[in-house]
VEXDREN-2710 file (C-alpha; in Angstrom, 1 decimal):
% VEXDREN-2710
k/r/px/py/pz
1/GLY/89.7/263.0/-148.9
2/GLN/90.3/260.3/-147.6
3/PHE/92.5/257.5/-148.5
4/ASP/91.6/254.0/-149.5
5/ARG/93.8/250.9/-150.3
6/VAL/94.1/251.2/-154.4
7/GLY/96.3/248.5/-155.8
8/PRO/98.8/246.8/-155.8
9/VAL/98.9/247.9/-159.4
10/ARG/101.9/247.0/-162.3
11/THR/102.7/249.2/-164.8
12/ALA/103.1/247.8/-168.2
13/GLY/106.8/245.9/-168.6
14/ARG/108.0/245.8/-165.3
15/VAL/108.2/242.7/-163.5
16/PRO/109.4/242.5/-159.7
17/ALA/112.0/240.1/-159.0
18/ALA/112.3/237.3/-157.5
19/GLY/110.9/237.4/-154.0
20/ALA/111.0/241.7/-154.3
21/LEU/107.6/243.9/-153.7
22/PRO/105.6/245.4/-156.8
23/ASP/106.7/248.5/-157.8
24/THR/103.0/250.6/-157.4
25/GLY/104.3/253.6/-158.2
26/GLY/103.1/255.0/-154.7
27/SER/99.5/254.0/-155.7
28/LEU/99.3/251.6/-152.6
29/ARG/97.9/253.4/-149.6
30/GLU/96.9/252.5/-146.7
31/SER/93.8/254.3/-144.6
32/ASP/95.4/256.6/-142.0
33/PRO/93.8/255.4/-138.8
34/LEU/93.3/258.8/-137.6
35/SER/91.7/260.2/-140.4
36/GLU/89.2/257.4/-140.6
37/LYS/88.2/258.3/-137.0
38/GLU/87.8/261.5/-137.8
39/ARG/85.8/260.4/-140.7
40/VAL/83.1/258.8/-138.4
41/LEU/83.4/261.3/-136.1
42/GLN/82.3/264.4/-138.4
43/GLU/79.1/262.7/-140.2
44/SER/78.0/261.1/-136.3
45/GLU/78.6/264.9/-135.4
46/GLU/76.2/266.1/-139.0
47/THR/74.3/263.3/-138.5
48/PHE/73.6/264.6/-135.6
49/ARG/72.5/268.2/-136.2
50/ALA/70.0/267.1/-139.4
51/MET/68.4/265.0/-136.7
52/VAL/68.4/267.7/-134.1
53/GLU/67.8/270.6/-136.6
54/GLN/64.4/268.8/-137.7
55/SER/63.0/268.3/-134.6
56/GLY/60.1/269.5/-132.8
57/GLU/61.7/270.2/-129.2
58/GLY/64.1/272.7/-128.7
59/ILE/67.1/270.9/-127.9
60/ILE/70.6/272.6/-126.4
61/ILE/73.9/271.3/-125.6
62/VAL/75.5/273.3/-122.0
63/ASP/78.5/272.6/-119.7
64/PHE/78.0/272.3/-116.1
65/PHE/78.6/276.2/-115.3
66/GLY/75.7/276.8/-118.1
67/MET/77.6/277.6/-120.2
68/LEU/75.8/276.6/-123.7
69/ARG/77.9/274.9/-126.9
70/PHE/75.2/274.2/-129.5
71/ALA/71.7/275.1/-129.9
72/ASN/68.9/274.2/-132.6
73/ARG/66.5/276.6/-134.3
74/LYS/63.9/275.0/-132.6
75/ALA/65.2/276.3/-129.0
76/TRP/66.3/280.2/-130.5
77/ASP/62.1/279.7/-131.7
78/ILE/61.0/279.1/-128.2
79/ILE/63.1/281.1/-125.9
80/GLU/62.5/283.9/-128.7
81/TYR/65.9/285.4/-128.7
82/PRO/66.9/287.7/-132.2
83/LEU/69.3/286.2/-134.4
84/GLU/71.8/289.0/-133.5
85/ARG/71.8/287.2/-129.9
86/ARG/72.1/283.8/-130.8
87/ILE/76.0/283.6/-129.9
88/THR/76.9/280.5/-128.5
89/ASP/80.1/281.0/-126.8
90/LYS/78.3/283.9/-125.0
91/PHE/75.3/282.6/-123.6
92/ASN/74.1/280.9/-120.3
93/ILE/70.9/279.0/-119.9
94/LEU/70.9/279.9/-116.2
95/GLU/70.6/283.8/-117.6
96/ILE/67.6/283.0/-119.0
97/VAL/65.8/280.8/-115.7
98/ALA/63.4/283.1/-113.4
99/PRO/65.5/284.3/-110.6
100/GLU/62.7/282.6/-108.0
101/LEU/64.0/278.8/-110.0
102/ARG/67.5/279.7/-110.1
103/VAL/68.6/277.6/-107.5
104/SER/66.7/275.3/-108.6
105/ALA/67.8/274.9/-111.8
106/VAL/71.6/275.1/-110.4
107/ARG/70.9/272.1/-108.0
108/ASP/68.9/270.3/-111.2
109/PHE/72.9/270.6/-113.1
110/LEU/74.5/269.3/-110.0
111/GLN/72.8/265.9/-109.8
112/VAL/73.3/265.5/-113.4
113/SER/76.7/266.3/-113.5
114/ARG/76.1/263.6/-110.9
115/GLY/75.0/260.5/-113.5
116/ILE/70.9/261.5/-111.9
117/ASP/69.6/262.3/-115.2
118/SER/66.6/261.5/-117.5
119/TYR/63.6/263.1/-115.1
120/GLN/61.8/266.1/-115.8
121/VAL/61.8/269.3/-114.7
122/ASN/59.5/272.4/-115.0
123/TYR/61.3/275.8/-115.8
124/LYS/59.9/279.4/-116.2
125/ILE/61.9/281.6/-118.4
126/ILE/62.3/284.9/-118.9
127/THR/62.4/286.0/-123.1
128/ALA/64.5/288.7/-124.0
129/ASP/60.8/291.0/-124.8
130/LYS/60.6/290.2/-120.7
131/LYS/57.6/287.4/-122.0
132/GLU/57.6/284.8/-119.7
133/LYS/56.8/281.3/-120.6
134/TRP/57.1/276.8/-119.0
135/LEU/58.8/274.6/-120.1
136/ASP/59.3/270.5/-119.5
137/CYS/62.8/269.5/-119.7
138/ILE/64.8/266.6/-119.9
139/GLY/68.7/266.3/-119.3
140/LYS/71.5/263.9/-120.1
141/LYS/75.0/263.7/-119.6
142/ILE/76.6/263.5/-122.0
143/SER/80.4/264.2/-123.4
144/TYR/80.6/266.3/-126.3
145/LYS/83.8/267.7/-128.0
146/GLY/85.9/265.4/-125.5
147/SER/84.6/267.4/-121.9
148/PRO/81.5/266.3/-119.9
149/ALA/78.8/268.4/-120.6
150/MET/74.0/268.0/-120.4
151/LEU/72.0/267.3/-123.6
152/LEU/68.8/268.7/-122.5
153/SER/65.7/268.7/-124.1
154/PHE/62.6/271.3/-124.3
155/ARG/59.0/271.2/-125.0
156/ASP/56.7/274.6/-124.6
157/THR/54.2/274.1/-122.5
158/THR/52.8/278.1/-121.7
159/GLU/50.0/277.6/-122.8
160/ARG/49.0/274.3/-121.8
161/ARG/49.2/276.0/-118.0
162/ARG/47.2/278.6/-119.1
163/SER/44.0/276.4/-119.7
164/GLU/44.8/274.4/-116.5
165/TRP/44.7/277.0/-114.5
166/VAL/41.8/278.5/-116.2
167/LEU/39.6/275.0/-115.5
168/LYS/41.1/275.0/-112.0
169/GLY/40.1/278.6/-111.5
170/SER/36.5/277.8/-112.4
171/GLU/35.9/274.5/-111.0
172/GLU/37.4/276.4/-107.5
173/LYS/34.5/279.4/-108.4
174/PHE/31.7/276.3/-108.9
175/ARG/32.8/275.1/-105.9
176/THR/32.8/277.8/-103.7
177/ILE/29.1/278.4/-105.2
178/PHE/28.1/275.1/-103.6
179/LEU/29.6/275.5/-100.9
180/GLN/27.7/278.7/-99.7
181/GLU/24.3/277.4/-101.6
182/PRO/22.1/276.9/-98.5
183/LEU/20.7/273.4/-97.7
184/SER/17.4/273.8/-97.7
185/HIS/17.5/275.5/-102.0
186/LEU/19.7/271.9/-102.4
187/TYR/17.1/270.2/-101.0
188/GLU/14.8/271.7/-102.9
189/GLN/16.3/270.7/-106.7
190/HIS/16.7/267.9/-105.5
191/ALA/13.0/267.4/-104.1
192/ARG/11.7/268.7/-107.9
193/CYS/14.5/266.4/-110.1
194/GLN/12.7/263.1/-107.9
195/ILE/9.6/264.4/-109.4
196/HIS/10.0/265.1/-112.2
197/CYS/11.9/262.1/-112.8
198/GLY/9.3/260.1/-111.5
199/GLN/6.8/261.4/-114.4
END
């Protein structure tokens, strides 16, 4: 526990001499500045952990070599790693980035280390089950336990991207059909529409 200032307390029957400090019987205790600072830091860390564990986004802290220092539950769920493999001190986040994007990831790490941060990037990752996922990520340079690090938040955008790809494919198919349609047929359809609308 922490020490708080208590007293001074005078014991019954004991009167201090003139100019002397009262006998507190050891009940006068000053707060240790270091202990107070440690308490504040501990409370801040507990608050941070409580907040990120409730977050709907994956949140991790990594050093600038990619080594994982912290990950919330949502982050582990998104990258689909089993419980027995969730060992943060032996996990390098760059290992799950798709090989063709690792150079870009290292370049972004370097940018954030220089303080150029808080911009969105998109990465494809490979899960433990070899599934491909796309993530939208934002990194911020921070200090974590006295060392420079990066706070990275991300969300799974795989399904949204798949929908966009399907829509784009449909649009391209329609465009191809439209361009291949004989002009005479298009004119005929246009004329029929004008007659019908005129009625």
